[in-house]
C-alpha positions as CSV (number, residue, x, y, z in Angstrom):
1,X,-9.7,-48.5,-42.8
2,X,-10.7,-47.8,-46.2
3,X,-9.3,-44.3,-46.1
4,X,-6.0,-45.1,-44.3
5,X,-5.4,-47.7,-47.1
6,X,-5.9,-45.2,-50.0
7,X,-3.4,-42.7,-48.1
8,X,-0.7,-45.4,-48.2
9,X,-1.4,-47.1,-50.9
10,X,1.3,-46.7,-54.2
11,X,-1.1,-44.5,-56.2
12,X,-1.8,-42.0,-53.0
13,X,2.1,-41.8,-52.6
14,X,2.6,-40.8,-56.3
15,X,0.0,-38.3,-56.3
16,X,1.4,-36.5,-53.0
17,X,4.8,-36.5,-55.2
18,X,3.2,-35.1,-58.0
19,X,1.8,-32.3,-55.7
20,X,5.1,-31.4,-54.3
21,X,6.8,-31.5,-57.7
22,X,4.2,-29.0,-59.2
23,X,4.4,-26.8,-56.3
24,X,8.4,-26.5,-56.4
25,X,7.8,-25.6,-60.0
26,X,5.4,-22.9,-59.5
27,X,7.5,-21.3,-56.8
28,X,10.5,-21.2,-58.8
29,X,8.8,-20.1,-62.1
30,X,7.2,-16.9,-59.9
31,X,11.0,-15.6,-59.3
32,X,11.5,-13.3,-62.0
33,X,14.4,-14.2,-64.5
34,X,16.1,-10.7,-64.1
35,X,15.6,-10.3,-60.6
36,X,18.8,-8.9,-58.7
37,X,20.8,-11.0,-56.4
38,X,20.5,-10.6,-52.7
39,X,24.2,-9.2,-52.6
40,X,23.0,-6.4,-55.0
41,X,20.3,-4.5,-53.4
42,X,21.9,-1.3,-52.1
43,X,20.3,1.3,-49.5
44,X,19.2,4.4,-51.7
45,X,17.2,7.6,-50.7
46,X,16.0,10.8,-52.6
47,X,17.5,13.9,-51.2
48,X,13.5,14.9,-51.0
49,X,12.8,12.1,-48.2
50,X,15.2,13.5,-45.2
51,X,14.2,14.5,-41.8
52,X,15.0,18.5,-41.6
53,X,16.6,19.8,-38.5
54,X,14.3,21.9,-36.5
55,X,16.6,25.0,-37.4
56,X,16.1,24.5,-41.1
57,X,12.6,23.9,-41.8
58,X,12.3,27.6,-43.3
59,X,15.5,27.2,-45.5
60,X,14.6,24.3,-47.8
61,X,12.9,23.9,-51.1
62,X,12.0,20.7,-53.0
63,X,12.0,19.9,-56.9
64,X,11.8,16.5,-58.7
65,X,12.9,14.6,-55.6
66,X,16.0,16.7,-55.0
67,X,16.2,19.2,-51.9
68,X,17.8,22.8,-52.5
69,X,18.7,25.4,-50.1
70,X,16.1,28.4,-50.3
71,X,16.6,32.1,-50.5
72,X,14.9,32.7,-47.2
73,X,17.7,32.3,-45.5
74,X,19.5,35.3,-47.3
75,X,23.3,34.9,-48.9
76,X,24.7,33.3,-45.8
77,X,22.6,30.2,-44.5
78,X,22.9,26.5,-43.8
79,X,20.4,23.7,-43.6
80,X,20.8,20.2,-42.1
81,X,18.8,17.2,-42.9
82,X,19.5,13.7,-41.7
83,X,18.8,10.3,-43.6
84,X,18.4,7.0,-41.7
85,X,20.0,4.1,-43.0
86,X,18.1,0.9,-43.1
87,X,19.4,-2.7,-43.6
88,X,19.4,-4.2,-46.8
89,X,20.8,-7.6,-48.2
90,X,23.5,-5.6,-50.1
91,X,25.2,-4.6,-46.8
92,X,26.5,-7.7,-45.9
93,X,29.5,-9.2,-43.8
94,X,33.0,-9.2,-45.5
95,X,32.2,-6.7,-47.8
96,X,33.6,-2.8,-48.3
97,X,30.9,0.0,-48.2
98,X,31.0,2.7,-51.0
99,X,29.2,5.8,-50.1
100,X,27.6,7.8,-53.1
101,X,25.6,11.0,-53.7
102,X,24.3,13.3,-56.5
103,X,24.7,16.6,-55.5
104,X,24.8,20.3,-57.1
105,X,27.9,23.0,-56.1
106,X,27.8,25.7,-58.6
107,X,30.9,27.3,-57.3
108,X,32.9,28.9,-54.3
109,X,29.4,30.2,-52.7
110,X,27.9,26.8,-52.6
111,X,29.1,24.0,-50.5
112,X,27.7,20.5,-49.7
113,X,28.8,18.1,-46.9
114,X,27.7,14.9,-46.3
115,X,28.7,13.0,-42.9
116,X,28.1,9.2,-43.0
117,X,27.8,8.5,-39.0
118,X,27.3,5.6,-36.9
119,X,25.3,5.7,-33.7
120,X,26.3,2.7,-31.1
121,X,23.5,1.2,-28.8
122,X,25.6,0.2,-26.1
123,X,27.4,3.4,-25.4
124,X,25.5,6.1,-27.3
125,X,28.7,7.3,-29.4
126,X,28.2,8.9,-32.4
127,X,31.0,8.5,-34.6
128,X,31.6,9.7,-38.3
129,X,32.5,6.8,-40.6
130,X,33.4,9.1,-43.6
131,X,32.7,12.4,-45.4
132,X,31.9,13.6,-48.8
133,X,32.8,17.3,-49.3
134,X,31.9,19.2,-52.6
135,X,34.7,21.8,-52.2
136,X,37.0,18.5,-52.9
137,X,35.6,18.3,-56.6
138,X,35.1,20.6,-59.5
139,X,32.1,23.3,-59.4
140,X,29.1,22.5,-61.9
141,X,25.9,24.2,-62.5
142,X,24.4,20.8,-63.0
143,X,24.1,17.6,-60.5
144,X,27.0,15.2,-60.5
145,X,28.0,12.0,-58.9
146,X,30.4,11.9,-56.2
147,X,31.6,8.8,-54.1
148,X,34.0,7.5,-51.6
149,X,34.9,4.1,-50.4
150,X,35.3,2.7,-47.1
151,X,37.6,0.2,-45.7
152,X,36.6,-2.9,-43.9
153,X,36.9,-2.7,-40.3
154,X,39.4,-5.9,-40.0
155,X,42.0,-3.6,-41.5
156,X,42.4,-2.2,-38.1
157,X,42.2,1.7,-37.1
158,X,40.7,3.5,-40.2
159,X,38.5,0.9,-41.6
160,X,35.0,1.4,-41.7
161,X,31.8,-0.3,-42.9
162,X,28.1,0.0,-42.9
163,X,27.1,-3.8,-41.9
164,X,26.9,-4.1,-38.1
165,X,22.8,-3.2,-37.6
166,X,22.5,-5.2,-34.2
167,X,25.3,-2.7,-32.6
168,X,24.9,0.6,-34.7
169,X,22.3,2.6,-36.1
170,X,23.6,4.4,-39.3
171,X,22.4,7.9,-40.8
172,X,23.7,10.4,-43.5
173,X,23.7,14.1,-42.1
174,X,23.9,16.5,-45.1
175,X,24.8,20.1,-44.8
176,X,23.6,22.5,-47.5
177,X,25.7,25.7,-47.2
178,X,25.7,29.1,-49.1
179,X,28.2,32.0,-48.5
180,X,26.6,34.4,-51.2
181,X,23.9,35.0,-53.3
182,X,25.2,33.2,-56.1
183,X,25.6,29.6,-54.4
184,X,22.9,27.3,-55.3
185,X,23.7,23.8,-53.2
186,X,21.3,20.9,-53.7
187,X,21.2,17.0,-53.1
188,X,19.8,15.2,-55.6
189,X,20.0,11.2,-54.1
190,X,22.1,9.1,-52.1
191,X,23.4,5.2,-52.1
192,X,24.8,3.3,-49.4
193,X,26.2,0.3,-51.4
194,X,29.0,-2.8,-50.6
195,X,31.4,-4.3,-52.7
196,X,32.7,-7.9,-52.1
197,X,36.6,-7.7,-50.9
198,X,37.0,-11.7,-52.2
199,X,35.5,-12.7,-55.7
């Protein structure tokens, strides 16, 4: 009886209320002030982290997180590397997808092609959602950033986005291509992000 009275007495209720308030204050104070919102967390990957196709094991080399086409294949060679895209809070509904990459294409004897693909669980159909092709940009001896913007699926045919992870898995297939000894194609890093359609 004494324990029951103490638990339900006014001082007991005040102590429990103070404990709840202090716990809440501790929880919110533990969140960094500069933490990024969940909607601003894209998927990213370094070029060196991809899964190399079995036909390309001897054709690539790594440096500082980037992947290069080595000289082992001679002046005419091509390596294929795939990157699995996992869900992040930044890939959400009603957003349009942004596909970015940092690539190296130093001239007409080098080429980097990146295919962003979906693989449907129910049907097994693989679709190419969009493509980055270094031949559509000016060559450079340094890495440079390229990007393509997607269209939301509800806009009809031609629309695409990376957001339906219960229906599809997504991946990027990279091709590093050389057509002469002067070619030096490479992939630095990748990003799949989203941008709000309605602000």
